[in-house]
Backbone bond lengths (Angstrom), bond angles and torsions (degrees), N, CA, C in turn:
res aa  C-N    CA-C-N  psi(-1)  N-CA   C-N-CA  omega(-1)  CA-C   N-CA-C  phi
1 M - - - 1.378 - - 1.436 117.59 -
2 L 1.379 116.63 -44.31 1.310 121.40 174.86 1.509 115.68 -61.64
3 L 1.403 118.39 -39.15 1.409 122.58 177.15 1.571 111.67 -62.94
4 S 1.321 112.65 -42.40 1.506 113.23 -178.38 1.499 109.67 -69.15
5 S 1.341 117.49 -30.96 1.434 118.61 179.23 1.525 111.53 -69.16
6 L 1.382 113.25 -38.62 1.469 116.62 -179.79 1.474 111.43 -68.43
7 L 1.426 117.77 -33.31 1.454 117.00 -179.13 1.557 111.06 -69.10
8 I 1.290 111.84 -37.10 1.572 113.88 178.62 1.523 106.38 -64.21
9 L 1.287 120.58 -44.75 1.554 123.82 -175.11 1.456 111.71 -60.92
10 C 1.445 110.39 -39.88 1.466 119.36 -178.26 1.561 111.08 -59.37
11 L 1.298 111.71 -32.81 1.497 118.39 -176.85 1.552 115.86 -79.55
12 M 1.367 110.26 -10.55 1.498 114.54 -170.17 1.525 110.72 -59.51
13 P 1.411 123.36 -38.29 1.429 120.10 -179.30 1.464 109.12 -60.43
14 F 1.311 121.68 -34.82 1.455 121.13 -179.69 1.507 112.30 -67.46
15 V 1.402 113.47 -36.97 1.475 118.44 178.17 1.541 109.16 -65.01
16 F 1.291 115.27 -40.77 1.509 120.65 175.38 1.516 111.56 -57.30
17 Y 1.332 117.83 -40.34 1.406 118.46 -177.22 1.481 111.47 -72.36
18 F 1.341 115.55 -47.42 1.436 124.48 -179.04 1.562 116.17 -52.58
19 F 1.449 110.64 -41.35 1.454 111.96 -175.58 1.534 115.21 -96.51
20 T 1.339 113.61 7.19 1.569 115.84 175.70 1.481 112.46 -130.07
21 R 1.311 120.40 -1.61 1.402 120.61 -179.63 1.549 120.88 -62.19
22 D 1.283 113.69 -25.80 1.425 122.49 -173.94 1.620 110.41 -105.66
23 L 1.279 113.89 3.04 1.482 114.23 -177.03 1.536 111.69 -78.07
24 K 1.316 118.80 140.77 1.461 123.52 175.40 1.527 107.64 -95.93
25 E 1.401 113.22 125.84 1.431 115.96 -178.54 1.497 114.01 -68.45
26 V 1.337 115.55 148.81 1.457 120.26 -173.15 1.520 110.01 -79.63
27 V 1.246 122.70 -45.98 1.419 127.81 -179.82 1.577 114.73 47.85
28 S 1.253 110.96 66.34 1.451 117.75 -176.82 1.497 112.29 -168.06
29 N 1.350 120.69 161.82 1.374 124.34 167.71 1.447 112.37 -103.91
30 R 1.222 118.42 49.55 1.546 123.05 -171.85 1.571 106.71 -75.41
31 D 1.308 108.54 148.37 1.478 122.52 -179.56 1.541 108.31 -101.69
32 F 1.251 116.45 -167.67 1.599 121.29 -173.17 1.526 111.66 -66.64
33 S 1.399 110.86 -36.00 1.561 111.45 -178.59 1.516 107.27 -68.06
34 D 1.328 120.13 -40.61 1.532 116.40 176.42 1.484 114.67 -65.34
35 I 1.429 119.66 -30.62 1.362 122.93 174.95 1.480 111.71 -63.05
36 Q 1.296 115.13 -46.40 1.497 124.80 179.01 1.504 109.51 -54.63
37 Q 1.369 112.86 -49.31 1.512 118.74 -179.79 1.574 114.94 -57.02
38 D 1.383 113.51 -41.94 1.387 118.65 176.64 1.608 116.45 -79.48
39 S 1.427 108.54 -21.21 1.580 114.10 176.84 1.555 109.08 71.00
40 I 1.451 118.75 9.74 1.445 119.51 -179.34 1.414 109.77 -122.27
41 L 1.274 124.75 140.26 1.539 130.38 176.19 1.498 106.26 -121.21
42 Y 1.300 109.59 115.33 1.455 116.18 179.66 1.556 114.30 -91.34
43 V 1.291 118.01 126.12 1.609 119.45 -167.89 1.472 106.67 -132.55
44 I 1.408 113.69 131.39 1.292 122.76 169.59 1.543 115.98 -95.44
45 T 1.212 122.24 125.65 1.469 125.38 179.73 1.470 111.98 -136.10
46 D 1.335 117.72 171.50 1.486 120.95 175.64 1.462 108.94 -106.88
47 Y 1.470 112.33 152.32 1.438 121.45 -173.39 1.587 108.97 -95.93
48 N 1.340 116.26 106.53 1.411 120.19 170.89 1.586 108.29 -156.25
49 N 1.315 118.08 -178.68 1.450 120.52 -173.66 1.500 112.06 -81.75
50 I 1.287 121.21 17.73 1.537 122.24 173.13 1.553 106.49 -121.68
51 N 1.369 112.17 -57.72 1.492 113.76 -172.17 1.505 118.94 -72.65
52 Y 1.414 111.67 -47.12 1.496 114.54 178.53 1.541 104.85 -160.97
53 Y 1.281 113.69 129.06 1.553 118.88 173.74 1.558 105.34 -152.47
54 I 1.347 110.03 169.21 1.412 121.53 176.48 1.552 112.99 -107.87
55 D 1.355 117.64 120.47 1.473 119.58 179.29 1.538 104.49 -113.05
56 G 1.322 114.83 104.17 1.398 125.20 -172.41 1.547 110.44 68.18
57 Q 1.303 118.97 -104.18 1.474 120.91 167.99 1.479 115.07 -119.76
58 T 1.414 114.21 18.92 1.413 122.59 179.95 1.560 114.34 -102.14
59 E 1.251 115.85 134.10 1.428 120.13 176.00 1.538 110.54 -81.79
60 K 1.293 118.96 136.64 1.403 122.29 -173.95 1.602 110.42 -146.72
61 G 1.299 118.21 169.18 1.434 120.16 176.36 1.502 114.74 128.46
62 F 1.308 117.80 152.96 1.537 123.38 -177.09 1.442 109.44 -58.85
63 Q 1.394 118.15 -48.36 1.459 117.77 -175.53 1.519 113.64 -75.14
64 Y 1.375 111.68 -29.54 1.490 116.32 175.60 1.497 109.42 -63.17
65 E 1.364 120.41 -46.46 1.466 119.09 -175.98 1.471 113.19 -72.89
66 M 1.399 116.95 -32.97 1.450 118.57 178.58 1.467 108.70 -67.39
67 I 1.342 118.65 -50.47 1.587 120.58 178.85 1.465 109.12 -57.56
68 K 1.393 117.80 -44.35 1.415 116.63 -175.19 1.583 111.92 -62.15
69 A 1.422 113.00 -38.69 1.494 114.79 175.98 1.584 112.76 -66.92
70 F 1.217 119.11 -36.62 1.457 120.10 173.10 1.587 111.96 -62.06
71 A 1.299 115.92 -51.68 1.424 125.64 -176.89 1.627 106.49 -55.52
72 E 1.264 114.37 -52.17 1.506 119.59 178.62 1.505 113.67 -56.68
73 S 1.332 112.45 -43.28 1.499 118.19 176.14 1.539 116.56 -56.18
74 Q 1.283 111.38 -26.53 1.480 123.67 -175.48 1.507 113.29 -106.11
75 H 1.334 115.03 0.83 1.508 124.71 -174.20 1.432 113.89 53.60
76 L 1.347 110.14 52.49 1.549 120.34 -179.21 1.542 107.31 -118.96
77 K 1.282 116.23 157.90 1.409 123.93 165.89 1.542 110.62 -98.67
78 A 1.276 116.62 129.75 1.514 120.88 179.02 1.482 108.88 -94.71
79 V 1.281 116.95 126.12 1.559 122.17 174.55 1.583 103.19 -114.34
80 F 1.258 115.61 128.52 1.418 122.99 -173.87 1.580 110.22 -102.55
81 I 1.274 115.76 141.75 1.461 128.45 -177.16 1.516 103.57 -123.72
82 L 1.344 118.15 119.33 1.426 121.67 -176.37 1.487 111.61 -92.36
83 E 1.375 114.10 125.67 1.521 117.88 179.10 1.402 107.70 -155.55
84 N 1.437 122.99 115.91 1.434 128.87 -177.52 1.579 109.46 -78.32
85 D 1.345 120.45 -33.84 1.448 123.47 -177.51 1.514 108.47 -72.66
86 L 1.371 116.50 123.88 1.433 122.03 -178.59 1.515 106.93 -67.74
87 S 1.293 116.22 -50.96 1.516 119.96 -173.17 1.470 110.32 -58.16
88 T 1.352 119.95 -41.19 1.450 129.60 176.30 1.611 107.80 -57.52
89 S 1.367 111.63 -51.17 1.452 118.65 178.25 1.516 113.96 -54.19
90 I 1.342 116.06 -49.99 1.455 122.34 178.67 1.588 110.59 -61.48
91 D 1.238 114.41 -37.87 1.461 121.03 177.82 1.491 111.80 -61.91
92 K 1.354 117.68 -46.58 1.413 122.87 179.01 1.513 111.71 -68.52
93 L 1.291 117.24 -32.18 1.455 120.83 176.05 1.530 112.00 -70.12
94 K 1.224 120.18 -38.30 1.475 128.55 -176.96 1.582 104.01 -66.55
95 R 1.305 113.69 -43.45 1.525 120.81 -172.66 1.494 109.90 -83.35
96 G 1.291 116.78 5.78 1.515 117.75 176.25 1.573 115.90 76.74
97 K 1.314 115.48 23.36 1.471 121.32 178.90 1.564 108.98 -81.92
98 A 1.332 117.17 -16.89 1.504 119.88 -179.89 1.491 102.27 -160.09
99 D 1.418 111.86 168.61 1.469 121.58 -177.76 1.438 113.70 -100.73
100 I 1.384 121.13 -24.63 1.443 123.25 -174.90 1.512 106.83 -139.42
101 V 1.251 122.95 151.09 1.413 129.64 165.72 1.630 102.12 -111.97
102 A 1.290 118.14 109.97 1.503 123.00 -177.05 1.442 109.10 -108.26
103 R 1.331 118.39 93.28 1.451 121.30 174.63 1.590 107.60 -156.45
104 M 1.291 117.43 179.21 1.485 118.92 -177.29 1.518 110.39 -85.20
105 V 1.329 115.50 79.71 1.446 121.71 175.61 1.449 114.82 -91.55
106 P 1.242 122.57 118.32 1.544 124.45 -174.36 1.566 104.45 -64.02
107 I 1.390 115.25 135.49 1.453 119.60 179.76 1.492 102.63 -80.71
108 T 1.461 115.55 108.07 1.453 120.96 174.04 1.555 104.69 -135.70
109 T 1.290 111.55 -169.06 1.431 118.69 178.35 1.588 111.64 -86.81
110 D 1.319 117.61 -0.48 1.561 122.16 -165.72 1.510 105.44 -62.48
111 F 1.286 127.24 -44.75 1.412 125.29 -164.95 1.478 113.64 -115.68
112 R 1.339 117.68 7.13 1.537 122.54 -171.39 1.541 112.85 -59.29
113 D 1.356 119.12 -28.90 1.362 123.62 179.41 1.473 111.77 -72.10
114 D 1.365 118.89 -27.22 1.456 124.29 -175.66 1.488 113.76 -100.52
115 V 1.306 120.25 -41.86 1.505 122.03 179.34 1.510 112.66 -137.77
116 A 1.297 111.04 -178.71 1.500 114.11 -176.30 1.473 106.71 -119.87
117 Y 1.459 114.67 142.64 1.289 117.73 178.49 1.561 112.01 -89.76
118 T 1.303 123.07 145.08 1.498 117.28 168.67 1.410 110.78 -80.42
119 N 1.326 115.29 -178.37 1.506 117.58 170.99 1.502 110.83 -65.52
120 P 1.432 117.14 155.84 1.464 115.85 -173.89 1.534 117.57 -55.41
121 I 1.288 117.03 143.86 1.463 123.45 179.74 1.522 105.72 -100.90
122 I 1.264 119.52 -47.66 1.453 122.60 -176.49 1.553 110.99 -157.44
123 Q 1.222 118.53 161.82 1.467 119.37 176.44 1.506 112.14 -100.59
124 N 1.339 120.41 154.38 1.350 128.54 -176.14 1.579 110.69 -154.26
125 K 1.328 112.47 172.95 1.456 116.55 175.19 1.591 109.43 -157.38
126 Q 1.296 118.54 156.75 1.388 124.76 -177.57 1.504 112.39 -94.89
127 I 1.293 118.74 135.81 1.414 126.80 -170.55 1.595 112.54 -123.75
128 L 1.192 118.88 142.50 1.503 122.87 175.13 1.582 107.09 -85.98
129 V 1.276 112.51 115.71 1.553 119.16 178.75 1.524 109.01 -94.77
130 Q 1.296 118.29 122.68 1.484 123.65 -178.98 1.471 110.38 -149.76
131 R 1.308 118.68 174.68 1.476 119.75 -173.60 1.550 107.71 -91.39
132 T 1.312 120.67 158.87 1.463 120.91 175.83 1.499 107.47 -79.90
133 A 1.241 115.70 166.86 1.479 122.84 -176.46 1.507 109.60 -57.42
134 V 1.325 115.45 -44.05 1.475 121.43 -176.32 1.533 108.41 -57.21
135 D 1.368 117.54 -41.92 1.430 123.72 -177.56 1.512 115.24 -92.46
136 N 1.312 114.28 12.39 1.604 115.31 -176.49 1.565 104.23 -138.85
137 N 1.322 118.84 42.55 1.466 122.87 167.77 1.597 109.10 64.70
138 G 1.317 115.47 27.53 1.457 117.90 177.49 1.483 111.68 87.18
139 I 1.301 126.23 -3.11 1.500 127.01 178.99 1.447 107.41 -71.01
140 P 1.217 124.63 124.50 1.438 127.77 -179.36 1.551 111.59 -75.73
141 P 1.293 115.86 141.35 1.551 115.28 -177.80 1.612 110.21 -60.98
142 I 1.265 112.62 153.84 1.466 120.26 170.36 1.493 116.23 -68.25
143 R 1.366 115.82 123.43 1.370 120.79 179.34 1.529 116.73 -109.77
144 S 1.290 118.16 -26.62 1.427 122.84 175.15 1.459 110.68 -100.85
145 Q 1.288 117.41 138.16 1.442 122.65 -177.43 1.532 109.71 -69.16
146 I 1.304 117.94 -24.30 1.460 124.22 177.08 1.628 109.12 -60.47
147 K 1.323 112.89 -34.01 1.463 116.78 -175.93 1.518 109.90 -70.86
148 L 1.419 122.97 -8.34 1.411 125.30 178.39 1.518 111.96 -69.27
149 A 1.344 115.91 -13.59 1.516 123.31 -172.20 1.574 106.82 -57.24
150 G 1.288 118.99 120.58 1.473 125.45 176.81 1.466 110.51 86.92
151 E 1.356 123.01 -3.00 1.405 124.68 -179.74 1.559 110.56 -82.48
152 T 1.315 119.08 163.55 1.471 123.98 173.34 1.526 110.15 -113.91
153 L 1.345 113.54 118.50 1.502 122.14 176.00 1.456 110.76 -102.24
154 Y 1.333 116.02 130.88 1.430 124.25 175.39 1.502 114.26 -94.39
155 V 1.299 113.79 136.94 1.576 124.95 177.03 1.386 114.17 -138.19
156 A 1.346 112.70 158.12 1.577 113.46 174.51 1.503 104.12 -62.13
157 K 1.390 107.45 157.97 1.517 115.51 174.82 1.529 113.44 -59.80
158 N 1.292 115.93 131.98 1.447 117.69 178.88 1.509 112.26 66.05
159 S 1.250 120.82 27.53 1.528 129.39 -173.84 1.562 102.99 -62.69
160 P 1.390 111.86 144.64 1.528 116.92 169.36 1.486 115.44 -71.76
161 Y 1.401 112.43 -2.05 1.479 116.17 -177.56 1.557 108.95 -88.98
162 L 1.255 122.60 -11.20 1.402 126.26 -178.53 1.539 118.29 -50.51
163 Q 1.344 110.31 -44.61 1.393 117.93 -179.87 1.584 113.10 -66.61
164 R 1.325 112.74 -43.26 1.416 116.96 175.81 1.512 113.25 -59.23
165 I 1.306 117.78 -43.25 1.535 121.62 -176.34 1.600 105.55 -67.66
166 H 1.326 117.18 -37.89 1.497 123.21 173.55 1.533 109.47 -56.99
167 N 1.328 117.69 -51.53 1.386 121.55 178.12 1.499 116.59 -61.54
168 L 1.302 114.49 -37.94 1.545 123.42 174.61 1.509 110.58 -63.98
169 S 1.307 119.29 -40.65 1.465 122.99 171.08 1.483 113.90 -54.27
170 E 1.297 113.33 -49.93 1.571 115.55 172.55 1.511 117.75 -63.49
171 E 1.302 113.27 -34.01 1.541 112.40 178.58 1.431 108.92 -69.14
172 I 1.383 125.93 -37.14 1.419 123.04 -179.47 1.503 115.07 -89.28
173 S 1.368 114.43 1.40 1.438 118.86 174.68 1.441 112.45 61.72
174 D 1.379 114.88 35.51 1.544 114.52 178.64 1.450 108.62 -156.82
175 T 1.318 125.54 166.41 1.326 132.03 -175.17 1.598 113.62 -79.49
176 I 1.349 112.96 123.98 1.464 114.69 167.07 1.544 105.93 -117.82
177 Y 1.416 109.88 123.02 1.505 113.96 -176.06 1.490 109.98 -82.01
178 V 1.292 116.88 148.19 1.498 122.47 -176.37 1.569 106.44 -129.50
179 K 1.437 114.45 131.64 1.448 114.35 173.77 1.574 103.56 -125.34
180 E 1.366 112.50 128.39 1.433 120.83 176.21 1.443 115.41 -91.12
181 I 1.337 117.97 134.09 1.554 119.70 -177.74 1.617 105.79 -111.20
182 P 1.247 110.68 117.56 1.595 111.70 177.54 1.487 112.77 -69.33
183 Q 1.338 114.42 148.64 1.448 124.40 175.52 1.496 113.67 64.01
184 Y 1.341 116.95 13.41 1.461 119.61 178.08 1.562 110.21 -107.67
185 D 1.358 114.66 143.95 1.507 113.94 175.47 1.602 108.63 -118.32
186 D 1.176 115.54 178.37 1.592 118.29 -170.49 1.492 114.53 -52.96
187 E 1.411 119.76 -39.77 1.354 119.43 -176.74 1.518 110.65 -66.38
188 Q 1.372 119.08 -41.20 1.394 127.23 176.87 1.565 109.81 -56.79
189 L 1.294 117.30 -40.08 1.536 121.58 179.53 1.522 106.91 -70.72
190 M 1.345 116.51 -34.37 1.501 117.04 178.66 1.451 111.82 -64.99
191 I 1.423 115.31 -35.53 1.467 120.56 179.29 1.534 111.78 -64.55
192 M 1.371 111.96 -47.07 1.383 119.85 175.32 1.602 118.05 -53.08
193 V 1.319 113.27 -43.18 1.393 117.32 170.89 1.537 114.98 -65.39
194 A 1.275 114.16 -46.02 1.434 118.21 176.76 1.583 116.61 -57.73
195 M 1.325 115.17 -34.15 1.425 123.24 176.52 1.522 115.77 -84.41
196 G 1.394 115.04 -1.18 1.470 120.44 179.29 1.530 112.50 78.50
197 E 1.312 120.69 9.59 1.504 118.32 -179.24 1.520 111.52 -76.56
198 I 1.275 116.49 -24.37 1.494 126.16 170.67 1.401 115.73 -135.38
199 D 1.321 127.08 156.02 1.404 125.35 -176.60 1.608 110.45 -94.79
200 Y 1.270 122.41 -38.51 1.460 122.84 -175.52 1.523 107.89 -135.82
201 A 1.294 112.96 142.47 1.476 122.39 172.85 1.542 104.46 -138.45
202 V 1.302 114.52 152.25 1.455 121.10 173.47 1.566 105.79 -109.14
203 C 1.331 112.78 126.24 1.540 117.22 -178.93 1.536 109.72 -138.52
204 N 1.270 114.21 163.02 1.430 119.05 -179.89 1.520 113.77 -82.24
205 E 1.305 117.41 138.64 1.456 125.36 -173.86 1.557 114.97 -56.01
206 R 1.219 114.29 -34.20 1.534 117.89 179.61 1.595 108.66 -68.89
207 I 1.347 121.67 -45.01 1.399 124.06 175.44 1.482 109.54 -63.27
208 I 1.227 120.02 -45.36 1.515 124.06 177.41 1.365 114.25 -53.01
209 N 1.507 116.72 -55.91 1.497 120.36 178.93 1.504 111.85 -58.17
210 S 1.275 122.41 -36.48 1.453 123.95 174.84 1.416 119.40 -66.14
211 N 1.376 118.21 -19.54 1.509 124.27 -174.11 1.422 113.87 -118.47
212 I 1.331 121.03 -17.95 1.414 121.51 -166.35 1.527 120.48 -60.03
213 K 1.331 114.10 -28.91 1.542 121.82 -179.35 1.573 106.86 -65.20
214 K 1.330 118.51 -27.02 1.440 118.79 -176.41 1.535 108.88 -82.29
215 Y 1.387 120.02 -8.67 1.504 120.42 -179.54 1.535 109.30 -134.80
216 P 1.355 114.75 76.44 1.426 118.40 175.62 1.485 120.26 -59.98
217 Q 1.327 115.51 -16.91 1.393 119.75 -179.31 1.644 111.20 -78.87
218 L 1.370 118.17 -0.52 1.344 119.56 -171.04 1.520 110.93 -99.11
219 D 1.253 122.05 145.50 1.503 127.64 174.37 1.522 103.65 -109.27
220 V 1.363 115.53 128.93 1.529 121.21 179.25 1.437 105.30 -129.64
221 R 1.197 128.81 34.86 1.508 126.93 -175.85 1.545 115.75 -98.79
222 T 1.341 118.06 -1.19 1.436 123.09 176.28 1.501 117.21 -103.27
223 E 1.305 114.81 113.19 1.529 117.41 -177.50 1.469 113.36 -80.72
224 I 1.303 118.19 142.49 1.409 126.56 174.02 1.592 110.98 -93.32
225 S 1.256 112.53 -38.27 1.526 117.93 -177.53 1.457 109.66 -129.18
226 F 1.372 113.32 163.88 1.486 115.88 167.81 1.460 109.50 -81.29
227 T 1.347 115.79 176.49 1.450 122.81 -177.06 1.476 112.04 -64.38
228 Q 1.322 119.06 131.90 1.413 121.41 -172.48 1.494 110.60 -128.77
229 N 1.258 119.94 143.54 1.403 125.22 174.16 1.622 108.95 -70.41
230 T 1.326 122.25 143.61 1.436 122.75 175.47 1.505 106.37 -121.81
231 A 1.360 116.35 157.76 1.375 118.51 -174.16 1.596 110.93 -149.60
232 W 1.320 117.77 172.16 1.546 117.47 166.59 1.418 105.49 -90.57
233 L 1.451 109.07 173.19 1.498 114.44 178.27 1.494 109.40 -126.32
234 V 1.331 118.31 141.92 1.454 122.86 172.07 1.538 110.52 -128.89
235 R 1.224 121.01 170.73 1.427 123.26 -179.39 1.553 108.87 -74.64
236 N 1.369 114.91 146.35 1.418 118.72 175.65 1.493 109.30 -62.85
237 Q 1.333 124.37 -20.51 1.362 126.63 -177.50 1.551 111.03 -88.15
238 S 1.302 119.36 11.34 1.492 127.28 -175.74 1.593 107.59 -119.12
239 P 1.340 125.64 52.52 1.400 122.76 -176.89 1.513 112.01 -65.61
240 E 1.350 119.72 -27.47 1.468 121.15 -179.22 1.574 109.93 -68.53
241 L 1.252 114.85 -41.76 1.445 125.51 -177.56 1.538 108.87 -66.31
242 L 1.396 112.33 -44.29 1.471 116.95 179.43 1.585 112.02 -60.33
243 Y 1.354 111.51 -45.96 1.487 117.70 179.54 1.499 111.73 -64.98
244 T 1.281 120.08 -41.76 1.433 124.22 173.90 1.557 115.49 -55.69
245 I 1.306 111.58 -50.74 1.415 115.67 174.61 1.552 116.56 -60.73
246 N 1.337 115.18 -46.71 1.458 115.64 176.88 1.535 116.04 -65.22
247 K 1.272 116.92 -29.06 1.427 121.42 -178.67 1.603 104.32 -72.56
248 W 1.317 116.66 -43.90 1.547 121.32 178.78 1.495 109.72 -62.95
249 L 1.443 115.47 -44.28 1.454 115.41 -175.17 1.557 109.55 -62.89
250 E 1.362 116.57 -42.79 1.394 121.38 176.52 1.546 118.84 -42.53
251 E 1.310 108.02 -39.77 1.544 121.66 176.43 1.496 115.64 -82.92
252 F 1.333 112.81 -50.72 1.467 120.25 -174.35 1.464 114.73 -62.69
253 K 1.347 117.46 -37.17 1.405 121.25 -178.95 1.558 114.68 -65.10
254 N 1.264 115.98 -12.44 1.480 123.34 176.86 1.530 112.45 -91.57
255 T 1.349 115.21 -2.90 1.520 113.98 -169.69 1.452 107.73 -101.11
256 R 1.371 114.03 164.86 1.470 123.88 -179.35 1.502 110.49 -68.61
257 V 1.283 116.78 -32.67 1.558 118.97 174.72 1.523 113.22 -61.09
258 Y 1.276 118.25 -42.37 1.469 118.95 177.52 1.527 109.60 -62.32
259 R 1.401 120.67 -45.05 1.406 122.89 179.82 1.606 111.00 -61.59
260 Q 1.397 113.92 -36.92 1.453 115.41 -179.77 1.572 111.88 -69.29
261 I 1.374 112.64 -34.50 1.544 116.64 178.16 1.597 108.55 -65.01
262 C 1.368 115.48 -44.07 1.521 120.87 178.15 1.579 108.47 -61.41
263 N 1.325 118.20 -45.80 1.432 117.96 -178.35 1.517 111.36 -64.32
264 R 1.217 117.20 -38.36 1.427 124.43 -175.65 1.528 114.61 -61.48
265 Y 1.371 112.17 -42.53 1.519 120.44 -173.47 1.546 115.81 -115.98
266 L 1.295 117.77 -12.21 1.456 118.37 -174.99 1.444 114.95 -122.01
């Protein structure tokens, strides 16, 4: 199971290239009226088995279906740009290479000077991924966050969890070391922990719940954060788009279709 998962993850850079090689960059600070005129909505999302993935020749995923529903409601065509690095995604958004970053970004104060958060899409939390005692030479899993003092936690490069770990370090008045791994997502970090390459990773609960059955050697019972709202990101210079998304979300989240999308992927 681990080998097959690793093979799929190793192919991800080629998937990114294949599905973005023919895209024309937007290069603008356009707002919703401009998007309507072009009839195309450019969306950055991350590639994993929740937000966006390819099943055979079919696009699937929570963010894919949510964006598709929004785009269809506005008579737009959604074009997806795949990017796992959050910092790079935000940079592309600010430079007008896309209109929305659609991924599970915790609503915090971290990026408010640079971009605008939409209303909440879904809730999530951050979990410590570690091995069970049986699979870790009898060493019991960490249960108290205080026990993280002096430990090294692995996260994806430019992870949205960095600020939470920094805050946690201040809360326990001790150092928690962090190592960022470029081009890796949460499931890849889970695999590294399962294989014993690293001891601890911080991943989001939604990704964990979607993958944990494949890795019975993992313990995911220790929370790093409280439950947080997550949202999409748009440029501060796109207030019409922000208003349109928020108005749509207010209605769409009360529909059966929204509940079906959540049940399918979350």
